[in-house]
C-alpha positions as CSV (number, residue, x, y, z in Angstrom):
1,M,0.4,-0.1,0.3
2,R,2.7,2.3,1.3
3,R,4.6,1.8,-2.6
4,H,1.5,3.2,-4.1
5,A,0.6,5.7,-2.0
6,D,0.7,8.4,-5.0
7,L,-2.0,6.6,-6.5
8,L,-4.1,7.1,-2.9
9,A,-2.7,10.8,-2.5
10,V,-4.2,11.6,-6.2
11,A,-7.2,10.0,-5.4
12,V,-8.3,11.5,-1.7
13,L,-6.7,15.1,-3.0
14,S,-8.8,14.7,-6.2
15,A,-12.3,14.1,-4.7
16,L,-12.0,15.7,-2.7
17,L,-11.2,19.2,-4.7
18,A,-13.9,18.1,-6.6
19,L,-16.5,18.4,-3.2
20,W,-14.7,22.0,-2.9
21,S,-15.3,23.4,-6.4
22,N,-19.1,21.9,-6.7
23,R,-20.6,21.8,-2.9
24,W,-19.1,23.4,-0.3
25,S,-18.3,26.6,-2.9
26,D,-19.5,28.2,-6.0
27,G,-16.3,27.8,-7.5
28,D,-18.3,25.4,-10.9
29,L,-20.1,27.7,-11.5
30,I,-17.6,30.8,-11.3
31,T,-15.7,28.8,-13.8
32,A,-18.5,28.2,-16.3
33,A,-19.3,31.6,-16.4
34,W,-15.7,32.7,-17.3
35,F,-15.7,30.7,-20.1
36,F,-19.9,31.5,-21.2
37,D,-20.9,34.9,-23.1
38,A,-24.6,35.8,-21.9
39,A,-25.1,38.5,-24.7
40,A,-24.8,35.2,-27.4
41,G,-26.5,32.2,-24.3
42,A,-23.9,30.2,-25.6
43,F,-20.0,29.4,-25.2
44,P,-18.0,30.3,-28.0
45,L,-15.4,27.7,-28.0
46,R,-17.5,25.1,-28.0
47,R,-16.9,24.4,-31.6
48,Q,-13.6,26.3,-32.0
49,W,-11.3,24.2,-34.2
50,L,-8.6,23.9,-32.3
51,L,-10.1,22.5,-29.3
52,S,-13.0,20.2,-30.8
53,A,-11.1,18.6,-33.4
54,V,-6.6,18.3,-32.2
55,L,-7.5,18.4,-27.9
56,H,-10.8,16.7,-27.6
57,D,-11.2,14.7,-30.8
58,G,-7.3,14.4,-31.7
59,L,-6.8,13.8,-28.5
60,K,-8.9,10.6,-27.8
61,W,-7.5,9.1,-30.7
62,L,-4.8,9.5,-29.3
63,A,-4.7,7.4,-26.4
64,V,-6.6,5.1,-28.6
65,L,-3.7,4.2,-30.9
66,V,-1.3,4.3,-28.0
67,W,-2.6,1.8,-26.4
68,L,-3.1,-0.4,-28.8
69,G,0.7,-0.4,-30.1
70,L,1.2,-0.9,-26.7
71,L,-1.2,-3.8,-27.7
72,A,0.8,-4.6,-30.3
73,G,3.4,-4.8,-28.3
74,W,2.7,-7.3,-26.1
75,S,1.5,-9.3,-28.2
76,V,3.9,-9.7,-29.9
77,L,6.6,-10.5,-27.0
78,R,3.6,-13.1,-26.0
79,L,4.1,-15.3,-29.4
80,R,8.0,-15.0,-29.2
81,G,8.0,-15.4,-25.4
82,A,10.3,-13.2,-25.5
83,A,11.2,-10.4,-21.8
84,A,8.6,-11.6,-19.8
85,E,8.8,-9.3,-17.3
86,L,8.1,-6.8,-19.9
87,R,5.1,-8.4,-20.8
88,G,3.5,-8.5,-17.1
89,R,4.7,-4.7,-17.3
90,L,2.8,-4.3,-21.2
91,A,-0.2,-6.6,-20.4
92,F,-0.3,-4.7,-15.9
93,V,-0.7,-1.0,-17.8
94,L,-3.4,-2.3,-21.1
95,V,-5.6,-3.8,-18.1
96,A,-5.7,-1.0,-15.2
97,S,-5.7,1.3,-18.2
98,L,-8.7,0.0,-19.7
99,L,-10.6,-0.6,-16.7
100,A,-10.5,3.0,-15.4
101,V,-12.1,4.2,-18.7
102,I,-14.0,1.6,-18.4
103,A,-15.3,2.7,-14.4
104,V,-15.5,6.6,-15.5
105,N,-17.9,5.7,-18.8
106,M,-20.1,3.2,-16.6
107,A,-21.0,5.8,-14.2
108,R,-21.2,8.4,-16.4
109,A,-23.9,6.4,-17.9
110,Q,-25.8,6.9,-14.8
111,S,-25.4,10.7,-13.5
112,A,-28.1,12.7,-13.2
113,H,-25.3,15.0,-14.1
114,S,-25.8,17.2,-17.4
115,C,-22.8,18.6,-18.9
116,P,-22.7,22.8,-18.8
117,W,-24.1,23.9,-21.9
118,Y,-26.7,21.6,-20.6
119,V,-27.8,23.4,-17.1
120,A,-30.3,26.2,-17.5
121,D,-27.6,28.4,-16.4
122,F,-25.6,29.0,-19.4
123,G,-28.2,28.6,-21.8
124,G,-29.8,25.4,-21.2
125,S,-33.3,23.8,-20.2
126,G,-32.1,21.4,-16.8
127,Q,-31.4,22.6,-13.5
128,F,-27.4,22.5,-11.8
129,F,-27.5,20.1,-8.4
130,R,-24.3,19.9,-6.0
131,L,-22.6,16.5,-5.4
132,L,-24.8,14.1,-2.6
133,D,-27.5,16.1,-3.6
134,P,-31.1,14.3,-4.7
135,R,-31.8,14.8,-8.3
136,P,-34.2,17.2,-9.3
137,E,-37.0,16.9,-11.8
138,E,-35.7,18.7,-14.7
139,A,-32.0,18.1,-14.3
140,G,-31.6,17.7,-18.4
141,P,-29.7,14.6,-19.7
142,G,-27.0,14.1,-16.9
143,K,-24.6,11.7,-18.3
144,C,-21.7,13.9,-18.0
145,L,-19.9,13.3,-14.5
146,P,-17.0,12.2,-14.4
147,S,-15.0,13.3,-17.4
148,G,-14.7,10.2,-19.7
149,H,-12.4,13.1,-22.3
150,A,-9.9,13.8,-19.3
151,A,-9.9,9.7,-18.6
152,T,-8.1,9.5,-21.7
153,A,-5.0,11.8,-20.1
154,F,-5.7,9.8,-17.0
155,M,-6.0,6.4,-17.5
156,W,-2.3,6.8,-17.7
157,L,-2.1,6.5,-14.4
158,A,-1.3,2.7,-15.2
159,L,1.9,3.7,-16.3
160,L,3.0,4.4,-11.9
161,P,3.0,0.9,-10.8
162,V,4.9,-0.2,-13.3
163,L,8.1,2.3,-12.4
164,T,9.8,3.3,-10.3
165,G,12.5,6.5,-8.9
166,A,12.3,9.2,-10.7
167,R,10.3,7.6,-13.7
168,R,7.4,7.2,-11.4
169,R,7.3,10.7,-10.7
170,L,7.9,12.4,-14.0
171,A,5.1,9.8,-15.2
172,L,2.9,11.2,-12.6
173,A,3.2,14.8,-13.2
174,G,3.3,14.1,-17.4
175,V,-0.1,12.2,-16.2
176,L,-1.5,15.0,-14.0
177,L,-0.5,17.8,-17.2
178,L,-2.3,16.0,-19.3
179,G,-5.0,15.2,-17.7
180,G,-5.0,18.9,-17.2
181,V,-5.1,20.3,-20.3
182,A,-7.8,17.2,-21.3
183,G,-9.9,18.5,-18.6
184,A,-9.0,22.5,-19.0
185,V,-10.4,22.5,-23.0
186,Q,-14.0,20.5,-22.0
187,V,-14.0,23.4,-19.2
188,A,-13.4,26.1,-21.5
189,R,-15.8,24.6,-24.5
190,G,-18.9,24.1,-21.5
191,A,-18.6,20.4,-21.3
192,H,-17.9,19.7,-17.9
193,F,-17.7,21.3,-15.0
194,P,-13.9,21.7,-13.2
195,S,-15.8,19.1,-10.5
196,H,-16.2,16.4,-13.0
197,I,-12.7,16.9,-14.1
198,L,-11.6,16.8,-10.9
199,L,-13.8,13.2,-10.2
200,S,-12.1,11.9,-13.4
201,A,-8.9,11.8,-11.7
202,A,-9.8,9.8,-8.6
203,L,-12.1,7.3,-9.8
204,C,-9.2,6.8,-12.6
205,A,-6.4,6.4,-9.6
206,L,-8.5,4.8,-7.8
207,V,-9.2,1.9,-9.7
208,V,-5.2,1.7,-10.3
209,W,-4.6,2.0,-7.2
210,I,-6.8,-1.3,-7.0
211,C,-5.5,-3.0,-10.5
212,A,-1.8,-2.5,-8.4
213,S,-2.7,-3.9,-4.7
214,L,-5.0,-6.3,-6.7
215,A,-1.4,-7.3,-9.1
216,R,0.9,-7.2,-6.2
217,K,-0.8,-9.9,-3.8
C-alpha cells in the first residue's frame, strides 16, 4: 500500500477538490461563467477548431492508438515468448488503463449531472445541483459526470505501478499535466465543470490503485 501512496493521494485529493468546487463552494459555476457568453447564450469555444478537433477528438484518438500500440507490442512479445517481465508490465498497463476508462464511463452512464451547456444557468434547460444532493425533477439529460475525455489522459496513471524512482515521478507529473490540459479544454468548451474533471482523476487513480494492490498480491 505504501508503495502506491501517490495513487491514493491523487484519488483522495482529487475527490476533496471536486467536493470543494461543486458542493462546498461555487467554483464550478464561477469557472463555467468565465467561458460563457451571456449575450449569445452559449459557450463561444464550444466548436472552436483547436479545442474540439485537435485537443478533444485528436487527444482521444491518440490515446486509442497508443493503447493499441502497447497491445501490439505485448502480442509480439507473447508470440515470441520473450521478455517476460516487460510483457507483464505491459499487460498491467493495458488492463489497468482499460478498467479505469470503463469505470469512468460506467459511472458517467449512471450520472444525473448534466454538462454545463445543458444547464439553465448557461443556456440549457436542466437544473444545476450539487454533489450528493438528490436529483431535481428537471436535471437535464445527465450522463456527464465524471469526464470521459479527461479519462483518456488519467487512464495512464496505470504507468505508475510499473515504474520506480524518478521515472515514476516524471510519469505522474506528465499524466496530471495531460489530464489538466484535457480537462481545461472541456471546461472552456462548456462540456464539463471542474468537479467532473477532478472526479475522473479520482476514479482512475482509485481503479489503478486497486489493480496494483491485487497484482502485487
